[in-house]
C-alpha positions as CSV (number, residue, x, y, z in Angstrom):
1,M,-9.1,17.4,-41.1
2,A,-5.5,18.4,-41.4
3,V,-6.3,21.7,-39.7
4,E,-8.1,19.8,-36.9
5,L,-5.0,17.7,-36.4
6,L,-2.8,20.8,-36.1
7,I,-4.9,22.4,-33.5
8,S,-6.0,19.3,-31.6
9,T,-4.8,19.1,-28.0
10,D,-6.3,15.7,-27.4
11,S,-3.8,12.9,-28.0
12,K,-6.4,10.3,-28.8
13,Q,-8.2,12.5,-31.2
14,S,-4.9,13.5,-32.8
15,E,-4.0,9.9,-33.4
16,E,-7.4,9.1,-35.0
17,L,-7.1,12.2,-37.2
18,A,-3.6,11.2,-38.3
19,Q,-4.7,7.7,-39.1
20,N,-7.6,9.0,-41.2
21,I,-5.4,11.4,-43.1
22,E,-2.9,8.6,-43.7
23,R,-5.7,6.3,-45.0
24,Q,-7.0,9.0,-47.3
25,N,-3.5,9.8,-48.6
26,S,-2.9,6.1,-49.3
27,L,-6.2,5.9,-51.2
28,R,-5.3,9.0,-53.3
29,Q,-1.9,7.6,-54.1
30,R,-3.5,4.4,-55.3
31,E,-6.0,6.3,-57.4
32,D,-3.1,8.4,-58.9
33,Q,-1.2,5.3,-59.8
34,K,-4.2,3.6,-61.3
35,T,-5.1,6.6,-63.4
36,Y,-1.5,7.1,-64.5
37,L,-1.2,3.5,-65.7
38,Q,-4.5,3.8,-67.6
39,A,-3.4,7.0,-69.2
40,I,-0.1,5.3,-70.3
41,E,-2.1,2.5,-71.9
42,I,-4.3,5.0,-73.8
43,I,-1.3,6.9,-75.0
44,D,0.4,3.7,-76.3
45,K,-2.7,2.7,-78.3
46,K,-3.8,6.2,-79.5
47,Y,-0.5,7.9,-80.3
48,T,1.6,5.6,-82.5
49,D,4.0,8.3,-83.6
50,I,5.0,10.1,-80.4
51,N,7.7,12.3,-82.0
52,N,5.1,13.8,-84.4
53,T,2.4,14.2,-81.8
54,A,1.8,17.9,-80.9
55,V,-0.5,17.5,-77.9
56,M,-2.2,14.7,-76.1
57,V,-5.9,14.7,-75.1
58,L,-6.9,11.7,-73.0
59,S,-10.4,11.0,-71.7
60,S,-12.1,8.4,-69.6
61,D,-15.3,7.9,-67.6
62,N,-13.3,6.0,-65.0
63,W,-11.1,8.8,-63.8
64,H,-11.6,10.8,-60.6
65,Q,-11.6,14.5,-61.3
66,G,-9.4,15.2,-58.3
67,V,-6.3,13.4,-59.5
68,I,-6.2,14.1,-63.3
69,G,-4.2,17.3,-62.8
70,I,-1.5,15.5,-60.8
71,V,-1.3,12.7,-63.4
72,A,-1.2,15.2,-66.3
73,S,1.8,16.8,-64.6
74,K,3.6,13.5,-64.5
75,L,2.8,12.8,-68.2
76,V,4.2,16.2,-69.2
77,E,7.4,15.4,-67.5
78,Q,7.5,12.0,-69.2
79,Y,6.5,13.0,-72.8
80,N,7.4,16.7,-73.0
81,K,4.1,17.5,-74.6
82,P,1.1,19.5,-73.5
83,I,-1.4,17.1,-71.9
84,I,-5.1,17.4,-71.4
85,M,-6.9,14.8,-69.2
86,I,-10.7,14.7,-69.2
87,S,-12.9,12.9,-66.7
88,V,-16.3,12.3,-68.3
89,K,-19.5,12.0,-66.3
90,D,-23.1,12.2,-67.5
91,G,-22.0,13.5,-70.9
92,I,-19.9,16.3,-69.5
93,G,-16.1,16.3,-69.5
94,S,-14.2,18.0,-66.8
95,G,-10.6,18.5,-67.9
96,S,-7.3,19.5,-66.5
97,G,-4.3,20.4,-68.6
98,R,-0.6,21.0,-68.1
99,S,1.9,22.6,-70.5
100,I,5.6,22.5,-71.3
101,A,8.1,25.3,-70.8
102,D,7.2,28.5,-72.5
103,F,4.1,27.3,-74.3
104,D,0.9,29.2,-73.3
105,L,-1.8,26.6,-73.0
106,F,-4.3,29.1,-71.7
107,E,-3.9,31.3,-74.7
108,A,-4.4,28.2,-76.9
109,L,-7.8,27.6,-75.2
110,T,-8.9,31.1,-75.9
111,T,-8.8,30.4,-79.6
112,I,-11.2,27.5,-79.4
113,E,-13.4,28.6,-76.5
114,E,-16.5,28.2,-78.7
115,D,-16.2,24.4,-78.2
116,L,-16.0,24.7,-74.4
117,I,-18.6,25.2,-71.7
118,S,-16.1,27.0,-69.5
119,F,-12.4,27.3,-69.0
120,G,-9.8,29.0,-66.8
121,G,-6.2,28.8,-65.6
122,H,-2.9,30.3,-66.7
123,K,0.0,29.6,-69.0
124,Y,1.0,26.3,-67.6
125,A,-2.1,24.9,-66.0
126,V,-5.7,25.0,-67.3
127,G,-9.1,23.6,-66.4
128,M,-12.1,23.3,-68.7
129,T,-15.5,21.7,-69.1
130,L,-17.0,20.6,-72.4
131,Y,-19.6,18.2,-73.8
132,Q,-18.4,14.7,-74.4
133,E,-19.3,14.8,-78.1
134,Y,-17.0,17.8,-78.6
135,I,-13.8,16.1,-77.3
136,D,-12.6,14.9,-80.7
137,I,-13.3,18.3,-82.3
138,F,-11.6,20.0,-79.4
139,E,-8.5,17.8,-79.8
140,N,-8.3,18.4,-83.5
141,K,-8.5,22.2,-83.1
142,L,-6.0,22.2,-80.3
143,T,-3.6,20.1,-82.2
144,D,-3.8,22.4,-85.2
145,Y,-3.1,25.4,-82.9
146,V,-0.2,23.8,-81.2
147,R,1.4,22.7,-84.5
148,K,1.2,26.3,-85.9
149,N,2.3,28.1,-82.7
150,M,4.9,25.9,-80.9
151,V,8.4,26.5,-82.0
152,S,10.8,23.6,-82.3
153,S,13.0,24.8,-79.5
154,Q,10.1,24.3,-77.1
155,T,9.8,20.6,-77.9
156,K,13.6,20.0,-77.4
157,A,13.8,19.3,-73.7
158,T,17.0,20.3,-72.0
159,I,18.0,18.3,-68.9
160,P,18.7,20.4,-65.9
161,I,20.7,18.2,-63.5
162,D,20.0,18.8,-59.8
163,S,22.7,16.6,-58.3
164,H,25.2,13.8,-58.8
165,L,23.9,10.6,-57.1
166,E,25.3,7.2,-56.4
167,P,23.1,4.1,-56.2
168,Y,24.2,3.3,-52.6
169,D,22.6,6.6,-51.5
170,I,19.2,5.6,-52.8
171,N,16.9,4.0,-50.2
172,N,13.3,4.3,-49.0
173,R,14.1,7.2,-46.7
174,F,15.8,9.1,-49.5
175,V,12.8,8.6,-51.9
176,G,10.5,9.5,-49.0
177,W,12.1,12.8,-48.6
178,I,11.8,13.5,-52.3
179,E,8.1,12.7,-52.2
180,K,7.5,15.3,-49.5
181,F,8.0,17.9,-52.2
182,A,5.0,16.5,-54.2
183,P,2.9,17.3,-56.1
184,F,5.3,17.8,-59.0
185,G,4.6,19.8,-62.1
186,S,5.7,22.7,-64.3
187,G,6.7,24.9,-61.3
188,N,7.9,22.1,-59.1
189,K,9.9,19.6,-61.1
190,R,10.9,16.3,-59.7
191,A,14.7,16.3,-58.9
192,V,16.9,14.9,-61.7
193,F,20.1,13.1,-60.9
194,Y,23.2,12.0,-62.8
195,T,25.2,8.8,-62.2
196,E,28.3,7.9,-64.2
197,R,29.6,4.5,-65.4
198,V,26.8,2.2,-64.2
199,T,26.8,-1.4,-65.6
200,V,23.8,-2.8,-67.5
201,A,23.2,-5.8,-65.3
202,T,20.5,-7.6,-67.3
203,Y,19.3,-7.8,-70.9
204,P,17.2,-4.7,-71.6
205,Y,13.7,-5.2,-73.0
206,I,10.7,-3.3,-74.2
207,V,7.4,-3.0,-72.3
208,G,4.3,-1.4,-73.7
209,R,4.8,0.2,-77.1
210,N,8.3,1.7,-76.7
211,H,9.3,1.8,-73.1
212,L,12.8,0.6,-72.1
213,K,13.3,-1.6,-69.0
214,L,16.6,-2.5,-67.6
215,K,18.6,-3.0,-64.3
216,V,21.9,-1.3,-63.7
217,I,24.5,-2.0,-61.0
218,K,27.4,0.0,-59.4
219,D,29.4,-0.7,-56.4
220,G,27.3,-3.8,-55.7
221,V,24.0,-1.9,-55.6
222,D,21.4,-2.4,-58.3
223,L,18.7,-0.1,-59.5
224,D,15.6,-0.9,-61.7
225,L,15.1,1.7,-64.5
226,I,12.3,2.4,-66.9
227,G,12.7,4.8,-69.8
228,Y,9.5,5.9,-71.4
229,N,9.7,6.2,-75.2
230,L,13.4,5.3,-75.0
231,G,13.0,2.0,-76.8
232,E,15.4,3.1,-79.6
233,Y,18.3,2.4,-77.1
234,L,17.4,-1.3,-77.2
235,T,19.5,-2.0,-80.3
236,V,22.6,-0.4,-78.9
237,L,22.5,-1.4,-75.2
238,K,24.0,-4.7,-74.3
239,K,24.4,-6.6,-71.0
240,N,27.5,-5.4,-69.2
241,S,27.6,-2.1,-71.2
242,L,28.8,0.9,-69.2
243,I,26.5,3.9,-69.4
244,D,26.0,7.3,-67.8
245,I,22.3,8.0,-66.8
246,A,20.1,11.0,-66.1
247,Y,17.1,10.0,-64.1
248,S,14.6,10.7,-61.3
249,V,13.7,8.3,-58.5
250,E,10.3,7.4,-57.3
251,M,8.3,4.6,-55.6
252,N,6.7,2.2,-58.1
253,T,3.5,0.4,-56.9
254,F,2.7,-2.9,-58.6
255,F,0.1,-5.3,-57.1
256,K,0.3,-3.4,-53.8
257,K,4.1,-3.9,-53.6
258,K,6.2,-0.8,-53.5
259,T,9.7,-0.7,-54.9
260,I,12.2,2.0,-55.8
261,Q,12.4,2.7,-59.5
262,G,14.5,5.1,-61.5
263,K,12.8,6.9,-64.3
264,L,15.3,7.3,-67.1
265,I,15.5,10.7,-68.9
266,D,18.6,10.1,-71.0
267,I,21.5,7.7,-71.5
268,K,25.1,8.1,-72.6
269,I,26.9,4.9,-73.6
270,T,30.5,5.1,-72.4
271,G,31.8,1.5,-72.8
C-alpha cells in the first residue's frame, strides 16, 4: 500500500491510500501499547527480584506476532536484560528475542536448539518457534546459559547522552520528530537527553511493583516522568528536591489520550 501511494498519480486515490495507511499505523501503535502494558504486568508478577534476573521469557496467547519484536526492544531498553516474547497459538509459540550490548543471544539459542522447532537471527535479534509445553524448559535452560556466560560488565548499563535538553523545548512536534526514527532497538536506540537542576514538583510515588512516578518543573514548564525499576529513589526524593535527570521522551497513551512522558534512566540529586 505504501508503494502504491508513492507511485500514485491520482490525487483521490493517493488521499484514500494515505488515510488507510494512517488507520493501520494507528491500529498498530495501539496494539504495541496494549502488548507493552501487558508485558510489564507479567514482569511485575513473575520477576520479583529484577536485579538477579538473568533473562526474561514472556508468553501470551493474546499477543499479535507482528508487534512482539518491537515491544521486546522497548523492554530491553527498559530493563537491560535479554528479552524473549512468545505469542502462542494452537499450542505453538512464535517468539521474538532482543539482546543487550555484546551478549550473543543467537549463540545462546544454538546451545538449546533441541527444545526448539526452528530458530534464526543474529547476535542481537532472534526468532524461534517451539511447542507451548516446552516454554518453561526453554526458559530454565536459557537462564542457566545466560548466568554462566554473561559477564558482569554486560549488565552494567552505561548511559550515552545524545544531547542536553530543556523542558521548554519538549512539545508534540519535537516528540513527533523523534518517533519518525522508530522502530527503536539495539541498533537504533531512542535518544537520551540530560537536563540539570529540575525541581520535583509533586510527591513521588510508586506504581506497579517498583516504578517511580513524579512530575518535575523548570522555567515554569513541567514534565511527567516514569522510572521503571527506580523505586529505590522514593525514600530519598522529596517534593522541591533539585535533581539532574537522564531520560528519553515519548508519547504515552492512556485511555486513548496521548500525553508527553519522560522515561527516566537515571537521577542525580543535587539539592
